[in-house]
C-alpha positions as CSV (number, residue, x, y, z in Angstrom):
1,M,0.8,19.5,-9.9
2,A,-1.7,16.3,-11.8
3,D,-1.8,13.0,-9.8
4,I,0.9,10.6,-11.2
5,V,-2.2,8.3,-10.5
6,S,-5.4,7.3,-12.5
7,P,-8.8,8.6,-10.1
8,D,-9.7,4.8,-9.8
9,V,-6.0,3.9,-8.3
10,R,-6.1,6.3,-6.3
11,S,-9.3,5.8,-4.8
12,R,-8.3,2.1,-4.4
13,M,-5.1,3.3,-2.3
14,M,-7.1,5.3,-0.3
15,S,-9.2,2.6,0.7
16,G,-7.0,0.9,2.4
17,I,-5.2,3.4,4.9
18,R,-6.6,1.7,8.2
19,A,-8.6,4.4,11.1
20,R,-8.2,1.6,13.4
21,N,-5.2,-1.3,14.6
22,T,-2.8,0.7,12.9
23,K,0.7,-0.5,13.4
24,P,1.6,2.4,16.2
25,E,-1.4,1.2,17.7
26,M,-1.1,-2.3,17.8
27,L,2.7,-1.7,19.0
28,L,1.4,0.2,22.1
29,R,-1.7,-2.1,23.2
30,R,0.7,-4.8,22.8
31,A,3.1,-3.2,25.7
32,L,0.4,-1.8,27.9
33,H,-1.4,-6.0,27.9
34,A,2.3,-7.1,28.3
35,R,2.5,-5.1,31.5
36,G,-1.4,-6.3,32.8
37,L,-3.2,-3.3,31.6
38,R,-6.9,-3.8,30.5
39,F,-8.7,-1.8,27.9
40,R,-11.4,-2.1,25.5
41,L,-11.0,-0.5,22.5
42,H,-12.9,2.1,19.7
43,R,-16.1,2.4,22.1
44,K,-18.2,4.3,19.6
45,E,-20.6,5.9,22.5
46,L,-17.9,7.8,23.3
47,P,-16.6,11.3,21.2
48,G,-14.2,10.7,19.0
49,K,-14.1,6.7,19.6
50,P,-10.7,6.7,21.3
51,D,-8.5,4.0,20.4
52,L,-8.1,2.4,24.0
53,V,-11.0,3.0,26.9
54,F,-9.8,2.5,30.7
55,P,-12.8,2.4,32.2
56,K,-11.5,1.5,35.4
57,W,-9.4,4.5,36.1
58,R,-11.6,6.4,33.5
59,A,-9.2,7.3,30.6
60,V,-9.0,6.8,27.3
61,V,-5.8,7.1,24.9
62,F,-5.8,8.5,21.5
63,V,-3.1,6.9,19.5
64,H,-2.1,9.8,16.5
65,G,-0.6,9.3,12.9
66,C,1.4,12.7,12.6
67,F,0.4,13.3,8.8
68,W,-3.5,12.2,9.6
69,H,-4.0,15.1,12.4
70,G,-1.4,17.4,11.7
71,H,0.9,17.1,14.1
72,D,3.9,19.8,14.2
73,C,7.0,17.1,14.1
74,P,9.1,15.8,11.3
75,L,6.9,12.8,9.8
76,Y,3.9,15.7,9.0
77,R,4.5,16.7,5.5
78,E,1.9,18.6,3.5
79,P,1.1,16.3,0.1
80,G,2.2,18.3,-3.2
81,T,-0.4,17.6,-5.2
82,R,-4.1,18.4,-4.1
83,T,-3.1,20.9,-1.5
84,E,-5.8,22.8,-0.4
85,F,-8.0,19.6,0.0
86,W,-5.5,17.9,1.8
87,R,-5.7,21.2,4.2
88,A,-9.0,21.1,4.8
89,K,-9.5,17.8,4.8
90,I,-6.6,17.6,7.8
91,E,-7.9,21.1,10.0
92,T,-11.0,19.2,10.0
93,N,-9.6,16.6,11.4
94,R,-8.0,19.0,14.6
95,R,-11.1,20.4,15.4
96,N,-12.5,17.1,15.7
97,D,-9.7,16.5,18.0
98,V,-10.2,19.5,19.8
99,R,-14.1,18.7,20.3
100,A,-13.8,15.1,21.1
101,E,-11.4,15.6,23.7
102,A,-13.4,18.8,24.9
103,L,-16.5,16.0,25.4
104,L,-15.0,13.6,26.6
105,R,-13.3,16.2,29.5
106,E,-16.7,17.5,30.2
107,A,-18.0,14.3,30.7
108,G,-15.5,13.3,33.2
109,W,-13.1,11.2,31.5
110,R,-9.3,11.8,31.2
111,V,-7.9,11.9,28.0
112,A,-3.9,11.1,26.5
113,T,-2.4,11.1,23.2
114,V,0.3,9.0,21.5
115,W,1.9,10.4,18.5
116,E,3.2,8.1,16.1
117,C,6.2,10.2,16.1
118,A,7.2,9.1,19.8
119,M,7.8,5.4,18.5
120,R,8.2,5.1,14.8
121,G,12.1,4.1,14.4
122,K,12.1,3.9,17.9
123,P,13.5,0.5,20.0
124,G,11.3,0.0,23.0
125,A,9.6,3.0,23.0
126,P,6.3,1.0,23.4
127,E,7.1,-0.3,26.5
128,H,8.5,3.2,27.4
129,I,5.2,4.5,26.3
130,A,3.3,2.1,28.0
131,A,5.2,2.1,31.3
132,R,4.1,5.9,31.0
133,V,0.7,5.7,30.3
134,G,0.8,3.3,33.8
135,D,1.8,5.9,35.3
136,W,-0.2,8.9,34.6
137,L,-3.3,5.9,34.8
138,D,-2.2,6.3,38.5
139,S,-1.7,9.4,39.0
140,Q,-4.0,11.9,39.3
141,Q,-3.7,14.1,36.1
142,D,-6.4,14.6,33.8
143,A,-4.0,14.6,30.5
144,M,-1.2,13.4,29.2
145,E,0.8,13.5,26.0
146,V,3.5,11.9,24.1
147,R,5.4,13.6,21.3
148,G,8.6,11.9,19.7
């Protein structure tokens, strides 16, 4: 199936998609900050450039978009055009996620993943997830995953 917009228009549209400061990330950041939790953002020296870094607890949180990271949930749908390109792109993102998490754990970091579907369309979800992240930070658990 051919794309319905020109390559120039598609390029402009895709360049507007952000990797940082996404809506789910911003909602979670506000809720964590309201709980008194302080963090650093997108530390480049850490594998995968985690969205939130909690040095005090040696913990990081990734906020993943379900489409871009190929989450097995209702929010993920494979595109109808350029399917081979998108399969390869999303599979590369998944491999990078696994690699970054492994490198972080080897370096002694605890890793949490919060999926977009855990928040989207759910009033109060950011606050609930912030509470879970706060509890996780105080626990001894190595990992945590929040799914929708």
